[in-house]
N, C-alpha and C positions, 0 to 999 in steps of 0.2 A: 449878312454875308461876310462883311469885313471881320467880324468877331470869329467866325469859323476859320477863316484864313489865318488870323492871328493865333488861334489855338493850335492849328496844324503846324505852324512854324515853331511855336513854343515846344510842342511835342517832339518835333524833329531835332530841335536844339538840345533837349534833354536826352534824346537817344544818342546823339553824337557825343555829348558829354560823358555818358555812361560807357559808350564804346571806347572813347579815348582813355578813360580811367582804367578800364579792363585791359586795353591794349598795353598801356604803360606797365601795369602789373605783370602781364605776360612777358614783356621785354625784360623786366627785372628778374623774373624767375628763370628765363632762358639764359640770361647773362650769368646769373649765379650758378646755374647748373653747369654751364660751360666752365666756369671757374673751378667748381668742385671736381668735375670729371678730369680736367687738366691736372689738378693737384693729385688725384688718384693715379692717373696715368704716369706721372713722374715720381711715383712712390713717395709723395710728399703729403700724404693725407693727414697726418697728424701735425705736420709742421706748417700748416696753412696759417695765414694771418688770423682767420676766423675758423675755429674747428668745425668739422662737418656736422656734429650734433647741434651745435649752436646755429649753424647756417639753416638747418631744417627748422629749428624753433623760430628763428627770425623770419623766414619766409612764410611759415604758417601764421604767425602773428601779423605779418604784413598783409597777408591775404584776407584775414578777418578784418583788419583795419580798413583796407581799401574797399571791401564789400560794404562795410558799415558806412563809410563816408559816401559812397555812391548811393546807397539806399537813403541815407539822411538827406542828401541834397535834392534828390528827386521827390521823395515823399513829402518833405517839408514844403516844397513849392505847391504840390497838389493839395495839401491840407490847407494852406493859406488861401489858395484859390477857391476851395470849396467853402471855407468860412466866409469869404468875401461874397460869394454867390448867395449863400444863405442869408447873409446880412442884407444884400440887395433885394432878395425876394421878400423878406419880412418888411423892409422899408417900403417897397412897392405896395405890398398888401395893406399897409397902414391907411391907405386912401379909401379902403372899403370898410363897411361895417362888419361886425363880428360874424353874422350869418353869411354874408357874401364871402368872407375870408374862408369859412369852413367849406363852402361849395368849391371855391377856387383851389383850396388845398387838396380836396378829394379829386379834382380834375388833374392837378399836377401829379398826384400819385398814380393815376390811371391815364397814362399818356395817350392812349388810343381813343379815349372817350368812354363815357359811361351813360347809362340810362338814368332817367329822373328817379326811378324807384331805387336804384343803387345809390344815388346821391342821398335820398331819404334815409336809407339804412346807414350810410357812412357818417352822416351828420347828425342823425337823430331828430331832424326837423320834420314837421308835418308836411304832407304832400302839397297842400295849398300854399304854405310858406315857401317851399322849394320852387313851386311854379312861379310865384311872384318874384323871387330872387332871380330866377333864370330870365324872366322878362326884363328885369332891371339890367342884368348883365348883358342881355342882347341889345338893349337900348344904348348901353355904354360901349358897345362894340368890342366886348371882351371875349365873348364866347360865340360859338356857332351851334345851331340846332339842326340836326339832320333827321328826317323821318326814317324810321326803321320799323316798318310794319305799323303796329298799333302803338308803338312806343317811340320816344325821341332819344336819339343819341346826342349827348352834349359833349362838345370838344372845345378846348381853348383855341383861340385864333392862332394861326401859324406863327405870327410874329411873337406872340407871347410864349408859345411852346419853345421857341429858340432861346428866349430869355430865361425861362424857368427850368429848362432841362439842360 
């Protein structure tokens, strides 16, 4: 629960940062437009400190620069966070044997849960082997098994879903 609140605060912080950067850029463009329109009104369009064609070029370049900086700051944070999460997932899965890892990875990919036959297809393991692995994971309290007619739907425990998703 705390990690969800932390993520929401981080997202809000990033949104406020982006809005602040864009607002600053809009302020600069508005101020520059006022400067240019005042120069044109006073018939001083060519005598400006910065000529109007140069002003347009500067504002266009500044817009591209501001947009790039905003994208880079937000995207780099999320890329680092995703890499850290993947590293944590792989580190956590190191405590399982290879076959158990395959089953857990297929459950992570299918967040709503899948049947044992789908696990067999995804992992390429024999159905008896999958049955034994599922029983081991049930004993370790990693997964839950829900009856779904004649088949069983296998899902990760809710606590693990929050970690892996």
